[in-house]
C-alpha positions as CSV (number, residue, x, y, z in Angstrom):
1,K,14.3,-1.0,-4.7
2,L,11.0,-2.8,-4.3
3,M,7.8,-0.7,-4.0
4,H,4.1,-1.4,-3.7
5,L,1.1,0.9,-3.7
6,N,-0.8,1.3,-0.5
7,P,-4.3,2.5,-1.1
8,A,-5.9,4.5,1.8
9,D,-9.4,3.3,0.8
10,G,-8.5,-0.2,2.2
11,G,-8.5,-1.7,-1.3
12,T,-5.7,-3.5,-3.0
13,A,-4.2,-2.2,-6.2
14,S,-3.4,-4.4,-9.1
15,I,-1.1,-2.9,-11.8
16,V,-2.6,-2.9,-15.3
17,C,0.2,-1.2,-17.2
18,M,3.2,1.1,-16.8
19,E,4.9,3.8,-19.0
20,P,8.3,5.4,-18.2
21,L,8.0,9.2,-18.5
22,G,11.7,10.1,-18.3
23,G,14.0,10.8,-15.4
24,S,12.7,9.0,-12.4
25,L,9.0,9.3,-13.3
26,L,6.8,6.3,-14.0
27,A,3.1,6.3,-14.9
28,V,1.3,3.4,-13.3
29,S,-2.3,2.4,-14.1
30,T,-4.0,0.3,-11.4
31,R,-7.4,-1.3,-10.9
32,Q,-9.1,-2.5,-7.7
33,R,-8.4,-6.1,-7.0
34,P,-11.4,-8.3,-6.2
35,A,-12.0,-8.8,-2.4
36,D,-11.4,-12.5,-2.6
37,D,-8.1,-12.1,-4.5
38,S,-5.1,-13.1,-2.4
39,T,-2.6,-10.4,-1.7
40,H,1.1,-11.1,-2.0
41,A,3.1,-8.6,0.0
42,L,6.8,-8.2,-1.0
43,A,9.2,-8.5,1.9
44,D,11.2,-5.3,2.4
45,S,9.2,-3.3,-0.1
46,V,8.6,0.4,0.3
47,A,4.9,1.4,0.6
48,I,3.8,4.3,-1.6
49,D,0.6,5.8,-0.2
50,V,-2.2,6.5,-2.7
51,P,-5.8,7.5,-1.9
52,V,-7.6,4.8,-3.9
53,A,-6.8,1.5,-5.6
54,Q,-7.9,2.5,-9.1
55,A,-6.3,5.4,-11.0
56,V,-3.2,6.4,-13.0
57,Y,-0.4,7.4,-10.7
58,I,2.7,9.4,-11.6
59,I,5.3,7.9,-9.3
60,D,8.8,9.2,-8.6
61,I,10.7,6.0,-8.2
62,E,13.8,7.7,-6.7
63,K,11.8,9.4,-4.0
64,C,9.3,6.5,-3.6
65,A,6.4,9.0,-3.8
66,C,3.3,9.7,-5.8
67,N,3.6,13.1,-7.6
68,L,0.2,13.2,-9.4
69,I,-3.0,11.3,-9.7
70,I,-4.9,11.0,-13.0
71,D,-8.5,10.1,-12.3
72,G,-10.1,10.7,-15.7
73,H,-11.4,7.3,-16.6
74,S,-14.4,5.4,-15.2
75,D,-12.5,2.1,-15.7
76,A,-8.8,1.2,-15.3
77,A,-6.5,2.6,-18.1
78,Q,-5.6,-0.4,-20.2
79,A,-2.8,1.3,-22.2
80,M,-0.6,4.4,-21.9
81,C,1.9,6.0,-24.2
82,L,4.4,8.9,-23.7
83,L,3.9,11.5,-26.4
84,P,6.8,13.2,-28.2
85,D,5.9,16.5,-26.6
86,G,6.1,15.1,-23.1
87,G,2.3,14.6,-22.7
88,L,0.7,11.2,-21.9
89,A,-2.1,9.3,-23.7
90,T,-4.3,7.0,-21.7
91,C,-6.9,4.6,-22.8
92,G,-9.7,3.4,-20.5
93,G,-11.0,-0.2,-20.2
94,K,-14.1,-1.7,-21.7
95,M,-16.5,0.2,-19.4
96,D,-14.9,3.6,-20.2
97,A,-13.7,3.1,-23.8
98,K,-12.2,6.6,-23.9
99,S,-8.7,7.6,-25.0
100,K,-7.4,10.8,-23.5
101,V,-4.5,13.1,-24.0
102,W,-2.9,14.8,-21.0
103,D,-0.6,17.8,-22.0
104,K,2.8,18.0,-20.5
105,S,1.7,21.3,-18.9
106,L,-1.0,19.4,-16.9
107,L,1.4,16.7,-15.8
108,G,4.0,19.1,-14.5
109,A,2.1,22.1,-13.2
110,T,1.6,22.7,-9.6
111,P,-1.6,24.5,-8.6
112,A,-1.3,27.7,-6.6
113,D,-4.2,26.8,-4.4
114,G,-5.3,23.6,-2.7
115,N,-8.2,22.9,-5.0
116,N,-8.3,19.4,-6.5
117,N,-5.6,18.1,-4.2
118,V,-5.8,15.1,-2.0
119,G,-3.8,14.9,1.3
120,M,-1.5,11.9,1.6
121,G,0.6,11.9,4.8
122,E,2.5,15.2,5.0
123,A,2.1,16.1,1.3
124,N,-0.8,17.1,-0.9
125,V,-0.9,15.4,-4.3
126,R,-2.7,17.0,-7.2
127,V,-5.6,15.1,-8.9
128,L,-6.3,15.5,-12.6
129,T,-9.8,14.7,-13.7
130,E,-10.0,16.8,-17.0
131,S,-7.8,15.8,-19.9
132,S,-6.5,18.2,-22.6
133,A,-8.3,16.2,-25.3
134,T,-10.5,13.1,-25.8
135,L,-10.1,11.0,-28.9
136,D,-13.7,10.0,-29.6
137,D,-13.1,7.5,-32.4
138,V,-10.6,5.2,-30.8
139,G,-12.8,3.3,-28.3
140,Y,-11.6,0.4,-26.1
141,V,-8.0,-0.5,-26.9
142,L,-5.3,-2.9,-25.5
143,A,-2.2,-1.2,-26.9
144,L,-1.1,2.3,-27.9
145,T,2.0,3.6,-29.5
146,V,3.4,6.7,-31.2
147,L,4.0,6.8,-35.0
148,P,6.4,9.8,-35.5
149,D,6.4,11.8,-38.7
150,T,9.5,10.8,-40.7
151,K,10.1,14.2,-42.1
152,P,13.3,15.7,-40.6
153,G,12.5,18.3,-38.0
154,S,8.7,17.5,-37.9
155,K,7.0,17.5,-34.5
156,H,3.9,15.8,-35.9
157,Y,2.9,12.3,-34.9
158,A,0.0,9.9,-35.0
159,L,-1.2,7.4,-32.4
160,A,-1.8,3.8,-33.3
161,A,-4.4,2.1,-31.1
162,A,-4.9,-1.6,-31.2
163,R,-7.7,-3.9,-30.0
164,Y,-7.6,-7.6,-31.0
165,N,-7.2,-7.6,-34.8
166,V,-8.0,-3.9,-35.4
167,V,-5.5,-1.0,-35.4
168,K,-6.9,2.6,-35.6
169,I,-4.6,5.4,-36.5
170,C,-5.3,8.8,-35.0
171,I,-3.7,11.8,-36.6
């Protein structure tokens, strides 16, 4: 199945990075493409409606639908990493330079009211703007990975964040 994001704001989304979340869910970070950038439409691809060209989208690839929007960075998320507890870590670009952790409870919860939702076609999609935690010392990074504790049964882990020739370890 071929899919493409179809921003309602009239912009064109360019994919920055992706992270599989298990099952049919995929986290997709996008940025607004420049106005003079040529668009290459894929023949026979399924359009997934999204409200804006720049955000992190949780996409259900089996249903070809956007389940959740993470709009917590002022710049495109440059790196993402699935956490062992089911959460997601995202790292903003140079202008944002913030690394954020989104708990599994935030990623899967459905709000009881319509607050902080955006209408897309027949469905409302929840928008997350506040993360569970911000990692202040990480800064701008290009890659992110989990370093699990090697003790048997341990649920602890660290995050390794890399930019050029520097790797920072966050415990």
